[in-house]
N, C-alpha and C positions, 0 to 999 in steps of 0.2 A: 504494499500500500504506499502511495506517495504521501508524505507527511507535509503539512503546511509549514511555512516559515513565518515567524512573527517578528514585528518590531513595534516601536511606540506609535507608528502611524496606522496600525491595524486594529481591528475589532473582531473578536470571536463572538458569535451570537449562538447561544445554546437555547434551542427551542423545545419547550414542553418535555424535558427529560424528568418526568415525575413518576412516583411510585405506581400510580394506576396504569401507566403505559409500560414502564420498564421492569416491573417486578412481577413474577409469575402469579402472585396472589392478587394483583391489581385488577380492577374492574374491566379495563380495556387493554389487557396485556398484549404487547406486540412480541411475537415469538423471537427469541434471541435478544430481547431488550436488555436483559441483565448483562449480557456479554459485551455490549457496546458501551456500557457505562464506564468500564475501566479505560477504554480508548478515549472517550470524551474527557474523563478526568485527567488523563495524560496530556491531551490537547490544552485543557484549561491551565494546567501547571506550566506548560511550555509558553503559552501566551502570556501568563502573568509574569513569568521570569523575564520575558523579553520586553515588558512594559506595555503590552497591548491591553486594550480595554476589553473586558469580558462582560457581556450583557446576557442576562437570563430572561426568558419569557416563561410564564406559567399560564396554563389554562385553568380558569376558576369558574365555578358555577355556584349559584345559591342551591340550598337543599331541594327546592322545588322549582322546576323550569319545564316549559312545554316540550322540550326535546328529550326529556327523560321518559322512559317507558311508563313509569308510575303516573305520569301526567299525560299520557297518550302519545308520546314521542317515540322515536326509533332506538334511542341509546339507553343502556343501563346507567344508573347514577355513577358519575365518575368525576374526579377532581373537584369534589365539593369543597368550597373554601373552608379552611381550618381543619381538614381531615388528613389522616395519614396519606391517603391517595393523592392529595394535591401537593404534597411536599416534594421538593427537588431531591 
């Protein structure tokens, strides 16, 4: 795998690497998610050491929302704000 190189003019953007997606017990687990976390953590370490900006995004939902199955939507409850599943 080709690795990125970082310096202080770069930004690494880490998108939605949350328990509900990256852990096998997560509500919307992505197969292999736990394997990529180590790679992402290494990229974060390298970026920070080089002085790059690291930006994290998180998907958050209120406990009740129209797109959760319990309220008639398609998705199981996931990344509910303040829960284990929403944590990075």
